[in-house]
N, C-alpha and C positions, 0 to 999 in steps of 0.2 A: 537566495531571498525568496520569502514567501509572499503570498499575494496581499497580505496586510501590510508588510513593509512597503511594498511597491505602491500601495494605495495611499501611504503617507508621505513617501518620498516624491511621488510626482507632484502633488499640490505644493509640498514646500519649494521644489524647484521653480514651479511656476511663479509663486510669490516672490522668490528671491530674483527672478529675471524681471519681473515687473518693478520691484523695488530698484534695482540697479537702472533699469530704463529711465524711471521717474527722476532718479538722481543725476543722470548724465545728459538728459535732454536739455536743449537750450530754453532757457527761460524767457518768455516774452515780457519785456519792460515797456514802460509809457512815459512820454514827456509831453508836456503842453507849454505853448507860448502864446502871449498876446501883444500885438503892436501897441495896445492901449496902457501897457505897464511900461512906464519909463525906466531906463537903465536895465532894460532885459535885452541883452545883445545876442542871445542864442539859447538853444536847448543843450543841456548838459548830456553828452553822449560819450561814455567813457570819460577819459580824463580831460576832454576839450569841449568847447562850445561849438555847436553846429549852428551857423547863421541862417536865418531865414527871413523873407519879406514877402508880403502878399503881393499878387498882381490885381488889377482892377477886378473887383469881385461882382459876379452876377450869379444868380442861381444856377445857371447852366455851366458856368465857368468857375471851376473852384481848383485853383493852383497856385503854386508860389515858387519863388526862387530860393534854391538852396545854395548857400555860398561855399566856395573852395578856400577862401582866404580866413586868416585868423581874425575873427570879429571882435576880439577883446579890446578895450580901448588902448592897452598898451602892445597890441599884436603887431601894429604897423603894416597891416594888409598884406603880410607874407602868406605865401602858399601854406595851407594847413590840411586840407583834405583832397583826396582822389575819389572818384566815382566810376561806377559801372551800373549800367541798367540790368534789370532781371525781366524775364518774360513770364515769370511765375506770378500768379494771382493772389497766392496766400503765404505768409511768413512760414507756415508749417510745411509747405511743399518745396521749400529751398533746401537743396542738400550740398554737402561739401564739394561735390562735383561742379555744381553750378558756380562755385565761388572761384574756380579756375579759369579767370577771364582777364582781359585786359582793363585796367583802370586809367583814368584819364584826369590829369590835374590842371591847375590854373594855366591858362594860355597855351595848352597843348595844341599844335597846329592840326591833330587828327580829330579834335573834339567835334568840329562841326560836320564832318562825315560820318560820325557815329550818332550824335545826338540830334543832328538836324537843326531845326529851329529852335529847339530847347537848348542849344548851346549858347552861353553867353561870354564865353572866355574865362571868367572868374565865377559864373553861376550855371546852375542848370535849372530850367523850368520844369517843375515836377507836379502833374495832375493828381488830384485826391485820388487814392487807391493804388498809386504806382509803387511798386517796389524797387528799391535801388540799393546798391552796395556802396558803402563808405569805408575808407581806411585813412588814418592818418599818414601824412608824408612822413616818411622815416620809420613807420611801424608797419610795413606790409603784411605781417602774419596775422594782425588782428582785424577781422572784418567784421563791421557792423551791417547787419541785413535790415534795412529800415522800409517801412511802409507809411507814407503820408496818409494817415488814416482818416483825419478829418481836417478841412480846410474851410474856415468860415469867413465871414466878413460883415461889415457894417455899411450903411449908406455914406458914412463919413470916409470910407476908404480904409479903415484900419481893420486888420484881420486877426485871426486866431488860427493856431494849428495845433494839431496833436499828432504825434508819431508813435508807432509801436516798432519795437526793434529787438533783434537777438544778436548775441555776440559769438563770434566764432574764432578759433585759434586754429588756423590751417596747418600749423606744424604740429599740433597736437591734438588733446581732446578739446571738447566744448568748454568754454568758459563760462563762469559764473561770476562776472564782474559786478558789483554794485556800482550803480551810476553815481 
């Protein structure tokens, strides 16, 4: 190979690697919810609703309860989600290795020893900025890496929430599921 061919080949390989990385990286999604909107039972995450309600809101305290149960009116409050906490501060810093962890579902007796005061048996209390992992009961290979990006509220006690999340398939490649 001559120098001219190498000079063309190297940039072409770099471009190909960047394109493949861009196509395979997990896409960050966003969902919002407000307690002021009636008949809104949760945020659509994957094929299911992730339930949420605000706690007493103050500027210094921005957190909300994330529900493990099926929040749809026909759901019958059955277990729907399992959760794990992350020590990472950004969605982009979470790796597949981080997803190899224990998950805790509704009424799990180990929950209070792992989540402490944030454990509610059927909920976890999540502060703004916290990253947590969620998966559907019965579908353990699809993991949603979720950040409670914004937690707002009003003097009337009604809150708003925005999450950002990424979807991983721990048995294969990164998924690109439309919410």
